Backbone as JSON Lines, residues from 0, in Angstrom:
{"i":0,"aa":"M","n":[-23.78,-7.32,-33.11],"ca":[-23.0,-7.97,-31.52],"c":[-22.46,-8.94,-31.33]}
{"i":1,"aa":"A","n":[-23.02,-9.99,-32.1],"ca":[-22.49,-11.28,-31.49],"c":[-21.86,-11.65,-32.79]}
{"i":2,"aa":"E","n":[-21.41,-11.23,-33.68],"ca":[-20.65,-11.74,-34.9],"c":[-19.27,-12.37,-34.38]}
{"i":3,"aa":"N","n":[-18.9,-13.11,-35.27],"ca":[-17.7,-13.74,-35.07],"c":[-16.3,-13.44,-35.3]}
{"i":4,"aa":"I","n":[-15.35,-12.83,-33.9],"ca":[-13.92,-11.99,-34.62],"c":[-13.04,-13.18,-34.42]}
{"i":5,"aa":"G","n":[-12.37,-12.97,-35.36],"ca":[-11.04,-13.78,-35.63],"c":[-11.37,-15.27,-36.17]}
{"i":6,"aa":"T","n":[-12.26,-15.32,-36.97],"ca":[-12.15,-16.68,-37.54],"c":[-12.18,-16.58,-39.1]}
{"i":7,"aa":"S","n":[-12.18,-17.52,-39.33],"ca":[-11.92,-18.05,-41.16],"c":[-12.81,-17.22,-41.68]}
{"i":8,"aa":"N","n":[-14.11,-16.69,-41.17],"ca":[-15.43,-16.37,-42.25],"c":[-15.17,-14.77,-41.93]}
{"i":9,"aa":"D","n":[-14.92,-14.03,-41.07],"ca":[-14.5,-12.78,-41.21],"c":[-13.21,-12.25,-41.79]}
{"i":10,"aa":"G","n":[-12.34,-13.4,-42.29],"ca":[-11.3,-12.6,-43.11],"c":[-10.4,-11.69,-42.09]}
{"i":11,"aa":"G","n":[-10.32,-11.92,-41.06],"ca":[-9.47,-11.03,-40.3],"c":[-9.5,-11.34,-38.63]}
{"i":12,"aa":"G","n":[-8.9,-10.56,-37.73],"ca":[-8.69,-10.73,-36.46],"c":[-7.57,-11.64,-36.36]}
{"i":13,"aa":"D","n":[-7.64,-12.24,-35.09],"ca":[-6.23,-12.63,-34.46],"c":[-6.11,-14.1,-34.54]}
{"i":14,"aa":"G","n":[-7.2,-15.08,-35.03],"ca":[-7.45,-16.06,-35.62],"c":[-7.76,-17.27,-34.15]}
{"i":15,"aa":"C","n":[-8.04,-16.54,-33.07],"ca":[-8.13,-17.23,-31.72],"c":[-9.57,-18.18,-32.01]}
{"i":16,"aa":"G","n":[-10.55,-17.38,-33.11],"ca":[-11.9,-18.18,-32.97],"c":[-12.91,-17.65,-31.98]}
{"i":17,"aa":"F","n":[-12.36,-16.91,-31.05],"ca":[-13.75,-16.09,-30.07],"c":[-15.03,-15.73,-31.02]}
{"i":18,"aa":"K","n":[-15.65,-15.29,-30.2],"ca":[-17.03,-14.48,-30.41],"c":[-16.83,-13.33,-29.7]}
{"i":19,"aa":"E","n":[-17.41,-12.11,-30.23],"ca":[-17.59,-10.76,-29.45],"c":[-18.26,-11.23,-28.15]}
{"i":20,"aa":"Q","n":[-19.17,-11.84,-28.3],"ca":[-19.9,-12.11,-26.75],"c":[-19.25,-13.15,-25.76]}
{"i":21,"aa":"D","n":[-18.21,-13.95,-26.35],"ca":[-17.25,-14.45,-25.25],"c":[-16.62,-13.62,-24.6]}
{"i":22,"aa":"H","n":[-16.32,-12.47,-24.77],"ca":[-15.8,-11.41,-24.0],"c":[-16.42,-10.55,-23.5]}
{"i":23,"aa":"L","n":[-17.8,-10.53,-23.2],"ca":[-18.84,-9.7,-22.53],"c":[-19.38,-10.54,-21.52]}
{"i":24,"aa":"L","n":[-19.88,-9.47,-20.62],"ca":[-20.94,-10.1,-19.53],"c":[-22.05,-10.71,-19.99]}
{"i":25,"aa":"P","n":[-22.65,-11.74,-19.47],"ca":[-24.11,-11.87,-20.26],"c":[-25.1,-10.9,-20.06]}
{"i":26,"aa":"I","n":[-25.79,-10.14,-20.98],"ca":[-26.79,-9.37,-21.18],"c":[-27.87,-9.3,-20.32]}
{"i":27,"aa":"A","n":[-28.23,-10.51,-19.71],"ca":[-29.18,-11.01,-18.85],"c":[-28.86,-9.92,-17.35]}
{"i":28,"aa":"N","n":[-27.6,-10.5,-17.06],"ca":[-26.98,-10.11,-15.5],"c":[-26.88,-8.57,-15.7]}
{"i":29,"aa":"V","n":[-26.28,-8.17,-16.87],"ca":[-26.56,-6.83,-16.89],"c":[-27.53,-6.1,-16.75]}
{"i":30,"aa":"G","n":[-28.71,-6.18,-17.72],"ca":[-30.22,-5.77,-17.47],"c":[-30.62,-5.93,-15.77]}
{"i":31,"aa":"R","n":[-30.18,-6.87,-15.28],"ca":[-30.73,-7.35,-13.79],"c":[-30.07,-6.25,-12.67]}
{"i":32,"aa":"I","n":[-28.96,-6.13,-13.27],"ca":[-28.16,-4.94,-12.44],"c":[-28.62,-3.54,-12.72]}
{"i":33,"aa":"M","n":[-28.95,-3.32,-13.89],"ca":[-29.4,-1.96,-14.4],"c":[-31.05,-1.74,-13.8]}
{"i":34,"aa":"K","n":[-31.72,-2.88,-13.4],"ca":[-32.75,-2.69,-13.06],"c":[-32.88,-2.42,-12.12]}
{"i":35,"aa":"Q","n":[-31.98,-2.95,-10.88],"ca":[-31.82,-2.84,-9.83],"c":[-31.89,-1.02,-8.94]}
{"i":36,"aa":"I","n":[-31.33,-0.47,-9.98],"ca":[-31.59,1.14,-9.77],"c":[-32.55,2.03,-10.0]}
{"i":37,"aa":"L","n":[-33.23,1.53,-10.95],"ca":[-34.51,1.95,-11.76],"c":[-35.87,1.89,-11.21]}
{"i":38,"aa":"P","n":[-36.42,2.8,-11.18],"ca":[-38.47,2.27,-10.47],"c":[-38.46,1.04,-11.3]}
{"i":39,"aa":"P","n":[-39.42,0.42,-10.64],"ca":[-40.13,-0.95,-10.69],"c":[-40.68,-0.84,-11.97]}
{"i":40,"aa":"N","n":[-41.03,0.82,-12.47],"ca":[-42.19,0.17,-13.63],"c":[-41.04,0.88,-15.1]}
{"i":41,"aa":"A","n":[-40.0,0.99,-14.7],"ca":[-39.04,1.51,-15.77],"c":[-38.75,0.62,-17.07]}
{"i":42,"aa":"K","n":[-38.48,0.67,-18.19],"ca":[-37.93,-0.27,-18.99],"c":[-36.86,0.08,-19.58]}
{"i":43,"aa":"I","n":[-36.14,-0.81,-20.21],"ca":[-34.56,-0.66,-20.7],"c":[-34.6,-1.5,-22.04]}
{"i":44,"aa":"S","n":[-34.2,-0.3,-22.65],"ca":[-34.21,-0.56,-24.44],"c":[-32.98,-1.76,-24.31]}
{"i":45,"aa":"K","n":[-33.11,-2.8,-25.18],"ca":[-31.98,-3.84,-26.02],"c":[-31.08,-3.19,-26.09]}
{"i":46,"aa":"E","n":[-30.77,-1.72,-26.97],"ca":[-29.85,-0.99,-27.25],"c":[-29.05,-0.45,-26.03]}
{"i":47,"aa":"A","n":[-29.7,-0.15,-24.75],"ca":[-29.04,0.49,-23.85],"c":[-28.5,-0.66,-22.83]}
{"i":48,"aa":"K","n":[-29.05,-1.8,-23.17],"ca":[-28.34,-3.27,-22.39],"c":[-27.18,-3.22,-23.07]}
{"i":49,"aa":"E","n":[-27.47,-3.43,-24.52],"ca":[-26.14,-3.95,-25.09],"c":[-24.88,-2.87,-25.11]}
{"i":50,"aa":"T","n":[-25.26,-1.55,-25.08],"ca":[-24.25,-0.72,-24.61],"c":[-23.37,-0.61,-23.24]}
{"i":51,"aa":"M","n":[-24.38,-1.2,-22.34],"ca":[-24.09,-0.89,-21.02],"c":[-23.01,-2.24,-21.04]}
{"i":52,"aa":"Q","n":[-23.52,-3.32,-21.62],"ca":[-22.49,-4.61,-21.61],"c":[-21.41,-4.35,-22.17]}
{"i":53,"aa":"E","n":[-21.09,-3.71,-23.05],"ca":[-20.04,-3.47,-23.86],"c":[-19.07,-2.38,-23.05]}
{"i":54,"aa":"C","n":[-19.49,-1.46,-22.32],"ca":[-18.82,-0.52,-21.53],"c":[-18.31,-1.45,-20.1]}
{"i":55,"aa":"V","n":[-19.1,-2.14,-19.2],"ca":[-18.52,-2.71,-18.02],"c":[-17.99,-3.79,-18.51]}
{"i":56,"aa":"S","n":[-17.91,-4.45,-19.51],"ca":[-17.14,-5.51,-20.02],"c":[-15.73,-5.01,-20.46]}
{"i":57,"aa":"E","n":[-15.64,-3.72,-20.78],"ca":[-14.24,-3.03,-21.2],"c":[-13.71,-2.92,-19.84]}
{"i":58,"aa":"F","n":[-14.71,-1.7,-19.0],"ca":[-13.85,-1.54,-17.97],"c":[-13.08,-2.5,-17.14]}
{"i":59,"aa":"I","n":[-14.13,-3.78,-17.0],"ca":[-13.45,-4.74,-16.4],"c":[-12.19,-5.07,-16.73]}
{"i":60,"aa":"S","n":[-11.92,-5.23,-18.2],"ca":[-11.06,-5.85,-18.77],"c":[-9.72,-4.78,-18.51]}
{"i":61,"aa":"F","n":[-10.21,-3.36,-18.71],"ca":[-9.09,-2.31,-18.65],"c":[-8.68,-2.25,-17.18]}
{"i":62,"aa":"V","n":[-9.21,-2.57,-16.08],"ca":[-8.86,-2.53,-14.83],"c":[-7.97,-3.97,-14.16]}
{"i":63,"aa":"T","n":[-8.61,-4.81,-14.98],"ca":[-7.92,-6.38,-14.53],"c":[-6.82,-6.19,-15.24]}
{"i":64,"aa":"G","n":[-6.62,-5.66,-16.51],"ca":[-5.46,-5.62,-17.36],"c":[-4.01,-5.0,-16.54]}
{"i":65,"aa":"E","n":[-4.61,-3.65,-15.66],"ca":[-3.99,-3.14,-15.46],"c":[-3.1,-3.59,-13.46]}
{"i":66,"aa":"A","n":[-4.2,-4.28,-13.07],"ca":[-4.02,-5.16,-11.77],"c":[-2.85,-6.34,-12.27]}
{"i":67,"aa":"S","n":[-3.31,-6.91,-13.9],"ca":[-2.38,-8.39,-14.33],"c":[-1.1,-7.54,-14.24]}
{"i":68,"aa":"E","n":[-0.63,-6.16,-14.9],"ca":[0.66,-5.7,-15.37],"c":[1.39,-5.84,-14.11]}
{"i":69,"aa":"K","n":[0.71,-4.89,-13.02],"ca":[1.35,-5.0,-11.66],"c":[1.78,-6.55,-11.14]}
{"i":70,"aa":"C","n":[0.86,-7.55,-11.02],"ca":[1.48,-8.86,-10.96],"c":[2.64,-9.38,-11.58]}
{"i":71,"aa":"R","n":[2.37,-9.3,-13.03],"ca":[3.48,-9.2,-13.82],"c":[4.92,-9.26,-13.46]}
{"i":72,"aa":"K","n":[4.89,-7.73,-13.1],"ca":[6.23,-6.96,-12.6],"c":[6.56,-7.6,-11.59]}
{"i":73,"aa":"E","n":[5.32,-7.99,-10.48],"ca":[6.16,-8.32,-9.11],"c":[6.17,-9.94,-9.31]}
{"i":74,"aa":"R","n":[6.27,-10.39,-10.62],"ca":[6.52,-12.05,-10.8],"c":[5.44,-12.82,-10.01]}
{"i":75,"aa":"R","n":[4.55,-12.33,-9.74],"ca":[3.02,-13.16,-9.33],"c":[2.06,-13.7,-10.59]}
{"i":76,"aa":"K","n":[1.6,-14.51,-10.27],"ca":[0.6,-15.12,-11.17],"c":[-0.73,-15.11,-10.77]}
{"i":77,"aa":"T","n":[-1.47,-14.69,-9.65],"ca":[-2.42,-14.43,-9.11],"c":[-2.86,-12.95,-8.94]}
{"i":78,"aa":"V","n":[-4.05,-12.62,-9.66],"ca":[-4.56,-11.08,-9.56],"c":[-5.1,-11.25,-8.16]}
{"i":79,"aa":"N","n":[-5.12,-10.6,-7.27],"ca":[-6.18,-10.55,-5.98],"c":[-6.97,-9.33,-5.83]}
{"i":80,"aa":"G","n":[-7.81,-9.11,-4.62],"ca":[-8.97,-8.31,-4.39],"c":[-7.87,-6.71,-4.34]}
{"i":81,"aa":"D","n":[-6.92,-6.89,-3.86],"ca":[-5.86,-5.9,-3.56],"c":[-5.31,-5.19,-4.51]}
{"i":82,"aa":"D","n":[-5.13,-6.14,-5.74],"ca":[-4.73,-5.63,-6.84],"c":[-5.59,-5.0,-7.79]}
{"i":83,"aa":"I","n":[-6.61,-5.18,-7.66],"ca":[-7.79,-4.76,-8.14],"c":[-7.99,-3.25,-7.48]}
{"i":84,"aa":"C","n":[-8.18,-3.24,-6.32],"ca":[-8.62,-2.05,-5.71],"c":[-7.35,-1.03,-6.32]}
{"i":85,"aa":"W","n":[-5.77,-1.83,-5.92],"ca":[-4.81,-0.85,-6.32],"c":[-4.96,-0.21,-7.89]}
{"i":86,"aa":"A","n":[-5.48,-1.12,-8.79],"ca":[-5.71,-0.75,-10.1],"c":[-6.6,0.41,-10.34]}
{"i":87,"aa":"L","n":[-7.81,0.4,-9.48],"ca":[-9.04,1.24,-9.48],"c":[-8.63,2.72,-9.18]}
{"i":88,"aa":"A","n":[-7.66,2.91,-8.13],"ca":[-6.98,3.98,-7.66],"c":[-5.78,4.44,-8.64]}
{"i":89,"aa":"T","n":[-4.96,3.67,-8.68],"ca":[-4.12,3.98,-10.26],"c":[-4.76,4.72,-11.2]}
{"i":90,"aa":"L","n":[-6.03,4.23,-11.85],"ca":[-6.56,4.25,-12.76],"c":[-7.56,5.81,-12.65]}
{"i":91,"aa":"G","n":[-7.44,6.43,-11.46],"ca":[-8.18,7.49,-10.75],"c":[-10.04,6.96,-10.58]}
{"i":92,"aa":"F","n":[-9.84,5.6,-10.17],"ca":[-11.15,5.31,-9.62],"c":[-11.3,5.42,-8.03]}
{"i":93,"aa":"D","n":[-10.65,6.14,-7.59],"ca":[-10.83,6.15,-6.06],"c":[-12.27,5.96,-5.72]}
{"i":94,"aa":"N","n":[-13.29,6.66,-6.34],"ca":[-14.29,6.45,-5.83],"c":[-15.02,5.24,-5.82]}
{"i":95,"aa":"Y","n":[-14.26,4.33,-6.51],"ca":[-14.76,2.72,-6.48],"c":[-13.7,2.12,-5.53]}
{"i":96,"aa":"A","n":[-12.66,2.61,-5.71],"ca":[-11.43,1.63,-5.19],"c":[-11.91,1.58,-3.24]}
{"i":97,"aa":"V","n":[-12.29,2.81,-2.66],"ca":[-12.13,2.78,-1.56],"c":[-13.56,1.95,-0.71]}
{"i":98,"aa":"P","n":[-14.42,2.15,-1.78],"ca":[-15.68,1.14,-1.05],"c":[-15.33,-0.08,-0.88]}
{"i":99,"aa":"L","n":[-14.76,-0.12,-2.54],"ca":[-14.45,-1.8,-2.92],"c":[-13.53,-2.2,-1.67]}
{"i":100,"aa":"K","n":[-12.54,-1.49,-1.53],"ca":[-11.67,-2.17,-0.22],"c":[-12.22,-2.58,0.97]}
{"i":101,"aa":"R","n":[-13.21,-1.59,1.43],"ca":[-13.93,-1.7,2.84],"c":[-14.62,-3.1,2.64]}
{"i":102,"aa":"Y","n":[-15.34,-3.08,1.33],"ca":[-16.27,-4.4,1.2],"c":[-15.13,-5.6,1.45]}
{"i":103,"aa":"L","n":[-13.8,-5.69,0.62],"ca":[-13.0,-6.96,0.73],"c":[-12.56,-6.58,2.11]}
{"i":104,"aa":"H","n":[-12.51,-5.93,2.86],"ca":[-11.67,-6.3,4.35],"c":[-13.41,-6.82,5.2]}
{"i":105,"aa":"K","n":[-14.47,-6.5,5.1],"ca":[-15.64,-7.11,5.44],"c":[-15.8,-8.25,4.86]}
{"i":106,"aa":"F","n":[-15.05,-8.64,3.6],"ca":[-15.58,-10.03,3.21],"c":[-14.38,-11.05,3.79]}
{"i":107,"aa":"R","n":[-13.1,-10.7,3.73],"ca":[-11.99,-11.51,4.38],"c":[-12.47,-11.84,5.81]}
{"i":108,"aa":"E","n":[-13.18,-10.73,6.48],"ca":[-13.38,-10.87,8.01],"c":[-14.29,-12.13,8.03]}
{"i":109,"aa":"F","n":[-15.79,-11.97,6.85],"ca":[-16.34,-12.96,6.79],"c":[-15.74,-14.44,6.82]}
{"i":110,"aa":"E","n":[-15.15,-14.28,5.74],"ca":[-14.59,-15.58,5.62],"c":[-13.75,-16.41,6.58]}
{"i":111,"aa":"G","n":[-13.0,-15.22,7.48],"ca":[-12.43,-16.07,8.71],"c":[-13.07,-16.63,9.56]}
{"i":112,"aa":"D","n":[-14.55,-15.55,9.94],"ca":[-15.42,-16.06,10.93],"c":[-15.9,-17.59,10.61]}
{"i":113,"aa":"K","n":[-16.05,-17.4,9.12],"ca":[-16.53,-18.53,8.94],"c":[-15.99,-20.04,8.93]}
{"i":114,"aa":"A","n":[-14.48,-19.52,8.64],"ca":[-13.7,-20.91,8.62],"c":[-13.61,-21.19,10.13]}
{"i":115,"aa":"A","n":[-13.69,-20.33,10.87],"ca":[-13.38,-20.57,12.51],"c":[-14.71,-21.19,13.13]}
{"i":116,"aa":"N","n":[-15.96,-20.6,12.4],"ca":[-17.4,-21.32,13.14],"c":[-17.29,-22.99,11.75]}
{"i":117,"aa":"Q","n":[-16.74,-23.09,11.02],"ca":[-16.92,-24.45,10.33],"c":[-15.89,-25.5,10.95]}
{"i":118,"aa":"V","n":[-15.04,-25.11,11.72],"ca":[-14.15,-25.96,12.65],"c":[-14.85,-25.87,14.16]}
{"i":119,"aa":"K","n":[-15.56,-25.22,14.42],"ca":[-16.43,-25.6,15.71],"c":[-17.65,-26.02,15.37]}
{"i":120,"aa":"V","n":[-18.31,-26.36,14.21],"ca":[-19.65,-26.79,13.57],"c":[-18.89,-28.18,13.75]}
{"i":121,"aa":"S","n":[-17.96,-28.39,13.05],"ca":[-17.47,-30.0,12.65],"c":[-17.06,-30.74,14.23]}
{"i":122,"aa":"I","n":[-16.52,-29.78,15.04],"ca":[-16.2,-30.6,16.47],"c":[-17.73,-31.09,17.44]}
{"i":123,"aa":"S","n":[-18.7,-30.11,16.65],"ca":[-20.35,-30.46,17.71],"c":[-20.75,-31.25,17.03]}
{"i":124,"aa":"N","n":[-21.48,-32.32,17.59],"ca":[-21.98,-33.19,17.05],"c":[-23.46,-32.94,17.01]}
{"i":125,"aa":"S","n":[-23.95,-31.87,17.46],"ca":[-25.46,-31.52,17.5],"c":[-26.18,-31.01,16.11]}
{"i":126,"aa":"K","n":[-26.73,-31.64,15.66],"ca":[-27.71,-31.13,14.5],"c":[-28.0,-29.56,14.74]}
{"i":127,"aa":"D","n":[-28.53,-29.29,15.87],"ca":[-29.49,-27.91,16.27],"c":[-28.27,-26.87,16.11]}
{"i":128,"aa":"D","n":[-26.95,-27.31,16.71],"ca":[-25.81,-26.02,16.41],"c":[-25.73,-25.94,14.98]}
{"i":129,"aa":"D","n":[-25.68,-27.27,14.41],"ca":[-25.3,-26.91,12.85],"c":[-26.48,-26.03,12.17]}
{"i":130,"aa":"D","n":[-27.78,-26.22,12.43],"ca":[-28.83,-25.16,11.74],"c":[-28.72,-23.84,12.27]}
{"i":131,"aa":"D","n":[-28.3,-23.32,13.63],"ca":[-28.45,-22.29,14.23],"c":[-27.23,-21.63,13.79]}
{"i":132,"aa":"E","n":[-26.16,-22.27,13.43],"ca":[-25.03,-21.62,13.03],"c":[-25.09,-21.03,11.11]}
{"i":133,"aa":"A","n":[-25.66,-22.13,10.37],"ca":[-25.94,-21.7,9.37],"c":[-26.65,-20.5,9.29]}
{"i":134,"aa":"Q","n":[-27.93,-20.39,9.85],"ca":[-28.7,-19.31,9.84],"c":[-28.05,-18.01,10.3]}
{"i":135,"aa":"K","n":[-27.25,-18.15,11.42],"ca":[-26.72,-17.03,12.09],"c":[-25.65,-16.53,10.87]}
{"i":136,"aa":"Q","n":[-24.98,-17.68,10.2],"ca":[-24.21,-17.11,9.12],"c":[-24.96,-16.46,7.64]}
{"i":137,"aa":"Q","n":[-26.27,-16.82,7.41],"ca":[-26.44,-16.22,6.48],"c":[-27.32,-14.64,6.84]}
{"i":138,"aa":"Q","n":[-27.65,-14.4,8.2],"ca":[-28.16,-13.4,8.45],"c":[-26.82,-12.43,8.42]}
{"i":139,"aa":"Q","n":[-25.78,-12.71,9.13],"ca":[-24.78,-11.92,9.12],"c":[-23.6,-11.56,7.86]}
{"i":140,"aa":"S","n":[-24.03,-12.33,6.5],"ca":[-23.26,-11.81,5.52],"c":[-23.26,-10.9,4.9]}
{"i":141,"aa":"P","n":[-22.04,-10.5,5.04],"ca":[-21.79,-8.82,4.16],"c":[-21.79,-9.03,2.75]}
{"i":142,"aa":"L","n":[-21.95,-10.35,2.32],"ca":[-22.11,-10.83,1.04],"c":[-23.09,-10.46,0.12]}
{"i":143,"aa":"M","n":[-23.86,-9.81,0.95],"ca":[-25.41,-9.31,-0.05],"c":[-24.75,-7.89,0.04]}
{"i":144,"aa":"F","n":[-23.99,-7.44,-0.87],"ca":[-23.52,-6.33,-1.33],"c":[-24.54,-5.19,-1.76]}
{"i":145,"aa":"Q","n":[-24.67,-4.37,-0.86],"ca":[-25.67,-3.38,-1.33],"c":[-24.73,-2.26,-1.24]}
{"i":146,"aa":"H","n":[-24.11,-1.65,-2.41],"ca":[-23.21,-0.82,-2.53],"c":[-23.86,0.65,-2.25]}
{"i":147,"aa":"D","n":[-23.26,1.4,-1.42],"ca":[-23.35,2.92,-1.22],"c":[-22.23,3.48,-1.42]}
{"i":148,"aa":"W","n":[-22.14,3.83,-2.4],"ca":[-20.46,4.58,-2.85],"c":[-20.5,5.96,-2.17]}
{"i":149,"aa":"K","n":[-21.45,6.75,-1.51],"ca":[-21.24,7.54,-0.62],"c":[-20.71,7.69,0.77]}
{"i":150,"aa":"Q","n":[-20.65,6.42,1.34],"ca":[-20.18,6.28,2.92],"c":[-18.58,6.28,2.53]}
């Protein structure tokens, strides 16, 4: 799995010198995500983690490639969240596109509120106000993404 791809050692490839693992999500992160959905006493084999690692990495590349192609046609250099949502829907992953679009909207609202609050905080010289605001932002953050695909 971690063999070199495209290096002079393997006699083939594209000559870029990348390792396969450089194109994959970190396996520890994949395992952590997998464990979140399983019962606490469940075990995950290395093979299962590696298989999932390859699948999710390929899925991300597939969706990002579609979004990137859209941006290229529109002569834009930056892929944004809306492009990813569009790509998911275009590729038939509406079950993911809809909740992701909802999450993106909440994230943008939160970021807008956060920016507005930072302006207010910078105007205020009170240390107590700063601490209260930071605690409030942590409590209200939609970034603790608990996905429920059924919503």
